[in-house]
C-alpha positions as CSV (number, residue, x, y, z in Angstrom):
1,M,96.0,99.0,101.2
2,F,95.5,95.5,102.8
3,N,92.2,96.5,104.6
4,D,90.1,93.5,104.6
5,L,93.1,90.8,105.6
6,S,94.1,93.3,107.7
7,S,90.7,93.8,109.5
8,R,90.0,89.6,109.2
9,L,93.4,88.7,110.9
10,D,93.5,91.5,113.5
11,K,90.0,90.1,114.3
12,V,91.6,86.5,114.9
13,F,95.0,87.5,117.0
14,R,92.5,89.8,119.1
15,N,90.5,86.9,119.8
16,L,93.7,84.5,120.4
17,K,95.7,87.0,122.7
18,G,92.2,87.1,124.9
19,K,93.1,83.6,125.9
20,G,95.7,82.9,128.7
21,K,95.9,79.6,127.3
22,L,95.9,77.6,123.9
23,S,94.6,74.7,123.0
24,E,95.0,72.5,119.6
25,K,91.0,73.2,118.7
26,N,91.9,77.2,119.5
27,I,94.7,77.2,117.5
28,K,93.3,74.9,114.3
29,D,89.9,77.3,114.6
30,S,92.5,80.4,114.3
31,L,94.2,78.9,111.1
32,R,90.8,77.9,109.2
33,E,89.9,81.8,110.1
34,I,93.3,82.5,108.2
35,R,93.2,80.3,105.9
36,M,89.4,81.7,104.4
37,A,90.9,85.2,105.0
38,L,93.8,84.8,102.5
39,L,91.9,82.9,100.3
40,E,89.0,86.1,99.9
41,A,92.3,88.2,99.7
42,D,92.9,86.3,96.4
43,V,96.0,84.2,97.3
44,N,96.8,82.0,95.2
45,Y,95.5,78.6,96.9
46,K,98.3,76.3,96.6
47,I,100.4,79.5,98.5
48,V,97.9,79.4,101.4
49,K,97.8,75.5,101.9
50,D,101.5,75.9,102.4
51,F,101.4,78.9,104.5
52,V,99.2,77.7,106.7
53,K,100.9,74.4,107.2
54,N,104.1,75.7,107.9
55,I,102.5,77.9,111.0
56,E,100.2,74.7,111.9
57,E,103.6,73.0,112.3
58,Q,104.8,75.9,114.6
59,C,102.0,76.8,116.4
60,L,101.7,72.9,117.5
61,G,105.4,73.3,119.1
62,Q,105.8,73.4,122.7
63,E,107.2,77.2,122.4
64,V,104.0,78.0,121.3
65,M,101.6,75.6,123.6
66,K,103.7,76.0,126.7
67,S,104.2,79.8,126.5
68,L,103.2,82.6,129.0
69,T,102.2,84.7,126.0
70,P,100.8,81.9,123.1
71,G,98.8,85.0,121.4
72,Q,101.9,86.7,121.0
73,Q,103.7,83.9,119.7
74,V,101.6,83.2,117.1
75,V,101.2,86.7,116.2
76,K,105.1,86.4,115.8
77,I,104.8,83.3,113.4
78,V,102.2,84.4,111.2
79,N,104.6,87.9,110.9
80,N,107.7,85.6,110.1
81,E,105.9,83.4,106.9
82,L,104.1,86.0,105.8
83,T,107.8,88.1,105.5
84,N,109.2,84.7,104.0
85,L,106.3,84.8,101.3
86,M,107.1,87.8,100.3
87,D,110.8,88.3,101.0
88,T,113.4,89.7,98.4
89,G,116.1,88.3,99.4
90,G,118.1,91.3,99.5
91,F,117.2,92.7,96.2
92,E,118.2,96.3,95.4
93,V,118.6,98.4,92.4
94,K,122.3,99.1,91.6
95,L,123.0,101.8,89.6
96,H,126.3,101.8,87.6
97,D,128.7,105.1,87.8
98,N,130.4,104.6,84.8
99,K,128.1,103.9,82.2
100,L,124.5,104.4,81.1
101,N,122.0,102.3,83.0
102,K,119.1,101.2,80.7
103,I,116.0,99.9,82.5
104,M,112.7,98.6,80.6
105,L,109.2,98.5,82.0
106,V,106.8,95.9,80.2
107,G,103.3,94.5,81.0
108,L,99.7,94.7,80.0
109,Q,98.2,97.8,78.6
110,G,96.3,99.4,81.9
111,S,98.8,98.1,84.4
112,G,100.2,101.6,85.1
113,K,103.4,101.5,83.2
114,T,103.4,105.1,81.5
115,T,102.8,106.4,85.3
116,A,105.5,104.1,87.0
117,C,108.2,105.2,84.2
118,S,107.2,109.0,85.5
119,K,107.5,107.4,89.4
120,L,110.3,105.5,88.7
121,A,112.3,108.3,87.3
122,T,111.4,110.7,90.0
123,Y,112.5,107.8,92.6
124,F,116.1,108.1,90.9
125,R,115.9,111.8,90.5
126,K,116.5,112.4,94.3
127,Q,119.5,110.4,94.6
128,K,122.7,111.9,94.5
129,N,124.0,112.6,91.3
130,I,121.5,110.8,88.8
131,F,120.2,112.4,86.5
132,P,117.2,109.9,84.6
133,A,115.6,110.2,81.6
134,M,111.9,108.8,80.3
135,V,111.9,106.9,76.7
136,A,108.4,106.8,74.6
137,C,108.3,103.2,73.4
138,D,104.4,102.7,73.3
139,V,104.0,103.9,69.5
140,Y,100.2,102.3,69.7
141,R,98.2,103.4,72.6
142,P,96.5,106.8,71.9
143,A,98.1,109.2,73.7
144,A,100.7,107.4,75.3
145,I,103.3,109.3,73.9
146,H,101.6,112.7,75.0
147,Q,101.2,111.3,78.4
148,L,104.3,110.6,79.3
149,E,105.7,114.1,77.7
150,V,103.1,115.5,80.1
151,L,104.2,113.7,83.2
152,G,108.4,114.4,82.1
153,K,107.1,118.3,81.9
154,E,105.2,118.1,85.3
155,I,108.6,116.5,87.2
156,G,110.7,118.2,85.0
157,I,112.8,115.3,83.7
158,P,113.6,115.0,79.7
159,V,111.3,112.4,77.3
160,Y,112.6,111.0,74.4
161,S,109.9,110.9,72.0
162,N,109.2,110.6,68.0
163,S,105.3,110.8,67.7
164,E,106.2,110.5,63.5
165,S,107.7,106.8,63.9
166,K,106.6,103.4,64.5
167,D,110.3,102.1,64.4
168,V,110.6,101.1,68.3
169,I,114.1,100.2,67.6
170,K,115.0,103.1,66.0
171,I,113.3,105.2,68.4
172,A,115.4,103.4,71.0
173,K,118.6,103.9,69.0
174,D,118.2,107.6,68.9
175,A,117.1,107.8,72.4
176,L,120.0,106.3,74.0
177,A,122.7,108.3,71.5
178,Q,120.5,111.8,72.9
179,A,120.9,110.7,76.6
180,D,124.8,109.9,76.5
181,K,125.1,113.3,74.5
182,N,123.4,114.8,77.9
183,N,125.1,112.7,80.1
184,Q,121.8,111.3,81.3
185,N,122.8,108.1,83.6
186,V,119.6,106.3,83.7
187,V,116.9,105.8,80.5
188,I,113.8,104.4,81.4
189,F,111.9,102.9,78.6
190,D,108.0,103.0,78.9
191,T,106.9,99.4,76.0
192,A,103.7,99.2,74.8
193,G,101.5,96.7,76.5
194,R,97.9,94.8,75.2
195,L,95.1,94.0,76.4
196,H,96.3,90.6,76.6
197,I,99.6,88.4,76.5
198,D,99.8,88.3,72.3
199,G,102.8,86.8,70.0
200,E,103.4,90.1,68.5
201,M,103.5,91.6,71.5
202,M,105.9,89.6,73.0
203,E,108.6,89.5,69.9
204,E,108.7,93.4,70.4
205,V,109.3,93.6,73.8
206,Q,112.0,90.8,72.9
207,K,113.5,92.7,70.0
208,L,113.9,95.5,72.4
209,K,115.4,93.8,74.9
210,D,118.2,92.4,72.3
211,Q,118.8,96.2,71.3
212,V,118.6,97.7,74.2
213,K,120.6,95.3,76.5
214,P,119.1,96.5,79.3
215,D,120.4,96.6,83.2
216,Y,116.9,95.8,84.7
217,I,113.2,94.9,83.3
218,F,110.6,95.4,85.9
219,F,107.2,94.1,85.0
220,V,104.2,96.4,85.7
221,A,101.3,95.3,88.0
222,D,97.9,96.5,88.7
223,A,97.4,94.7,92.6
224,M,93.9,95.5,92.0
225,T,93.8,92.7,89.6
226,G,94.4,89.9,92.0
227,Q,95.7,86.9,90.8
228,D,94.9,87.5,86.8
229,A,98.5,89.8,87.3
230,V,100.2,86.6,89.1
231,T,99.0,84.4,86.5
232,V,100.5,87.8,83.7
233,A,103.8,88.0,85.9
234,K,104.5,84.0,85.3
235,E,103.8,84.2,81.2
236,F,106.1,87.5,81.0
237,H,108.4,86.3,83.0
238,D,108.4,82.7,81.3
239,R,109.2,84.7,78.0
240,L,111.5,88.0,79.2
241,N,113.2,86.5,82.5
242,F,112.4,90.1,84.0
243,D,114.1,91.1,87.4
244,G,111.6,92.4,89.6
245,V,108.0,93.3,89.3
246,I,106.3,96.8,89.9
247,L,103.3,96.7,91.9
248,T,100.6,99.7,91.3
249,K,97.7,100.9,92.5
250,L,98.5,98.9,96.0
251,D,96.3,101.9,98.1
252,G,93.6,100.9,96.2
253,D,93.9,97.1,96.9
254,S,91.9,96.0,100.2
255,R,92.9,92.2,99.3
256,G,96.5,92.1,98.8
257,G,96.4,88.4,96.6
258,A,99.1,89.6,94.2
259,A,101.4,90.8,96.6
260,L,101.4,88.1,98.4
261,S,101.5,85.6,95.6
262,I,103.6,86.6,93.2
263,K,106.8,86.3,94.3
264,A,106.5,82.9,95.2
265,I,104.8,82.2,91.9
266,T,107.4,83.9,89.8
267,N,110.3,83.8,91.9
268,K,110.8,87.0,91.7
269,P,110.9,90.2,93.9
270,I,108.8,93.0,94.1
271,A,111.4,95.7,93.7
272,F,109.0,98.8,93.9
273,V,105.1,99.2,95.4
274,G,103.1,102.5,94.0
275,I,101.1,103.5,96.8
276,G,99.2,106.8,95.3
277,E,98.8,109.1,92.7
278,R,101.5,111.5,92.9
279,P,104.8,111.4,91.1
280,S,106.8,110.6,94.7
281,D,104.1,108.0,95.5
282,L,106.4,105.0,94.8
283,E,108.0,102.5,97.8
284,V,110.8,100.5,97.9
285,F,109.5,97.4,98.5
286,Y,110.4,96.0,102.3
287,A,108.8,92.5,103.0
288,D,109.6,92.9,106.7
289,R,107.6,96.0,107.0
290,M,104.7,95.5,104.4
291,A,103.9,92.4,106.8
292,S,104.1,94.4,109.9
293,R,101.4,97.1,108.0
294,I,99.7,93.8,107.6
295,L,99.4,92.3,111.1
296,G,98.7,96.4,112.3
297,M,102.0,96.3,113.8
298,G,102.9,99.5,112.5
299,D,106.0,100.3,109.8
300,V,107.9,103.2,112.0
301,L,111.3,102.9,109.7
302,T,109.1,103.7,106.5
303,L,107.5,106.6,108.6
304,I,110.7,107.8,109.5
305,E,112.2,107.9,106.1
306,K,109.0,110.3,104.5
307,A,109.2,112.5,108.0
308,E,113.0,113.1,106.8
309,S,112.5,113.2,102.8
310,S,109.0,115.3,103.2
311,L,109.9,117.5,106.3
312,D,111.7,120.4,106.6
313,E,114.5,119.9,109.4
314,E,115.0,123.7,109.6
315,E,111.0,124.5,110.6
316,A,111.1,121.4,112.9
317,E,114.0,122.8,114.8
318,K,111.5,125.9,115.1
319,L,109.0,124.0,116.3
320,A,110.6,122.1,118.8
321,K,111.7,125.2,120.4
322,K,108.7,126.7,120.4
323,L,107.1,123.3,121.8
324,K,109.7,123.6,125.0
325,K,108.8,127.0,125.3
326,N,105.1,126.2,125.1
327,Q,104.4,128.6,122.4
328,F,103.0,126.2,120.0
329,D,100.3,128.2,118.5
330,L,97.6,127.7,115.5
331,D,99.7,129.0,112.8
332,D,101.9,126.5,113.5
333,F,99.4,123.9,113.8
334,L,98.1,124.3,110.6
335,K,102.1,124.3,109.2
336,Q,102.7,121.1,110.3
337,L,99.2,119.5,109.0
338,Q,100.2,120.4,106.0
339,Q,104.3,119.3,106.1
340,I,102.4,115.9,107.5
341,K,100.3,115.7,104.3
342,K,103.3,116.3,102.2
343,M,104.2,112.5,103.5
344,G,100.8,111.0,101.7
345,P,97.6,110.1,102.9
346,L,96.7,110.4,106.3
347,E,95.5,107.1,106.7
348,G,98.5,105.3,105.5
349,L,100.7,107.4,107.7
350,L,98.6,106.2,110.7
351,K,99.0,102.5,109.6
352,M,102.5,102.7,110.0
353,I,102.3,103.5,113.6
354,P,102.2,100.7,115.9
355,G,98.7,99.7,117.2
356,M,97.3,101.2,114.5
357,N,95.2,98.8,113.7
358,S,91.6,98.5,111.8
359,K,89.5,98.9,115.1
360,A,91.5,101.9,116.0
361,L,91.0,104.1,113.1
362,E,87.4,103.3,112.6
363,N,86.8,106.7,113.8
364,V,89.1,108.3,111.7
365,N,87.8,110.7,108.6
366,M,90.1,110.2,106.0
367,S,89.1,113.1,103.7
368,G,91.5,115.7,102.3
369,K,88.5,118.1,102.4
370,E,88.8,118.2,106.0
371,L,92.1,120.0,105.6
372,V,90.5,122.9,103.5
373,H,88.3,123.4,106.4
374,I,90.3,123.7,109.0
375,E,92.6,126.1,106.4
376,A,89.4,128.1,105.9
377,I,88.0,128.2,110.1
378,I,92.1,129.4,110.6
379,Y,92.7,131.8,108.2
380,S,89.0,133.4,109.8
381,M,90.7,134.0,112.7
382,T,92.4,137.4,114.1
383,L,96.5,136.9,114.6
384,K,96.4,137.3,118.1
385,E,93.1,134.7,118.4
386,R,95.5,132.4,115.9
387,A,98.8,133.0,118.5
388,E,96.5,132.7,121.8
389,P,93.5,130.3,120.8
390,K,92.7,130.4,124.6
391,L,91.0,134.1,123.9
392,I,88.5,132.4,121.5
393,N,85.3,132.9,123.6
394,G,81.7,131.8,122.8
395,S,80.9,135.2,120.5
396,R,84.2,135.1,119.0
397,R,83.5,131.1,117.7
398,L,80.2,132.6,116.3
399,R,81.7,134.8,113.9
400,I,84.9,132.4,112.9
401,A,82.4,129.8,111.5
402,Q,80.3,132.8,109.8
403,G,83.2,134.1,108.0
404,S,85.0,130.5,107.1
405,G,81.2,129.1,106.1
406,R,81.7,126.2,108.8
407,T,79.6,125.5,111.9
408,V,80.2,126.8,115.5
409,Q,80.6,122.9,116.3
410,E,83.4,122.7,113.8
411,V,85.6,125.5,115.4
412,N,85.0,123.9,118.6
413,K,86.2,120.6,117.1
414,L,89.1,121.9,115.6
415,L,90.3,123.8,118.9
416,K,89.8,120.6,121.0
417,Q,91.7,118.5,118.5
418,F,94.8,121.2,118.4
419,E,95.4,120.7,121.9
420,Q,95.4,116.6,121.3
421,M,97.4,117.4,118.2
422,K,100.5,119.0,119.8
423,G,102.2,115.7,121.5
424,M,102.4,113.6,117.6
425,I,103.2,117.0,116.2
426,K,105.9,117.0,118.2
427,K,107.3,113.6,117.4
428,M,106.1,113.4,113.9
429,S,108.0,117.0,112.7
430,N,111.5,115.5,114.9
431,P,113.1,112.6,112.5
432,K,115.3,111.8,115.4
433,A,112.7,111.6,118.4
434,M,111.2,109.1,115.7
435,K,114.4,107.3,115.0
436,Q,114.8,107.0,119.0
437,M,111.1,105.5,118.9
438,A,112.1,103.4,116.3
439,K,115.1,101.9,118.2
440,M,111.9,101.1,121.1
441,G,110.2,99.5,118.9
442,G,107.4,101.5,118.4
443,K,107.2,102.2,122.3
444,G,106.5,106.0,123.2
445,M,104.5,106.6,120.2
446,P,101.5,108.6,121.4
447,D,98.2,107.7,122.2
448,F,95.2,108.9,119.3
449,P,92.5,109.0,120.7
450,G,91.7,112.4,119.4
451,M,93.2,112.2,116.0
452,P,91.9,115.4,113.9
453,K,90.0,114.3,110.8
454,L,91.8,115.7,107.6
């Protein structure tokens, strides 16, 4: 996510921070680099021009030029401007308790509407007293209905469909009646898309909107298409006046042009972002948090939320007691790695930790296969060896390596990483401790020179 842009900006800021005093030339050279970084990230040209102009006006002011930490002041200004660029203005989805809430997803074919539908339903189901259902209104794309039914079965959420009918309005009417009968309080409509915008497509979506009278319409955009997504979003907004954007595949977008341009062009907020393939990989979009991630400043609040929703509180308390008594063993180590894995890809988690910029992550291998290798090594140990890792001498290491199909070097590395991980595991498995860190602005986070390669 934003890897290319983050890396470029990180280089600019490291150069600025290395100077005790900034000159007008220093600032203008840096702004030129920032401009190029944003343009190469596929951000709209006019937005880049205005963005850099706003930063330049502030950077050439007395507050920066005479500051004792001018580099930090520039980073603060860029952070504020990035936040303003993506700011949602406090937008949030508000569901009514006393009526059926209706949501429509619109967009081009291939943008990820059907998957976004299941992710949004999963997001709502996690909230108290919300019982979502999905409606298959894409009657044109081959297997679209079947795909939504499979996703619904996978996440345990009902899908209303009629594979024998092409009448989208009738399907919607029947689905609403059925949802009301089954006491569903949120219905999400997965609508048809095309490979390009056409009159027939927009007319059908407009008729569906008139029939359903949705509380929210979300435009689903593929982040990886950059400015194309922004152009299409504007056309959809001109025709449908949607309420917000769901930006999919943000985890695979190394540039970030769509995320940084779409709000400024449509004047509609990014409501949610897709950050992975799992049904739970949908996040509420916060402009300030995203700006912090782009600038390598971390996102402790989102990390806390992920920990609270994914980690077992009872297990965390047991672990804290074991750590206090210095009884943390390899079984605990494996269990906690598996817990952290539930929170999402390790690379994404690490980027939420303040100071974990692109340079700090260079030597971290993010392959998910590494966890399988770690499990094989640990399961090849005896119970006594797992409980007391210090017993594992040279001959035992050779036996463990042969039993797991790995090398002695990998066993050695795992044992070393086990020791290095104790501090990190303690903090990441304790949401209360992480909340305290958030209040401290990320201070107190451990250093990660030996982060395990998962």
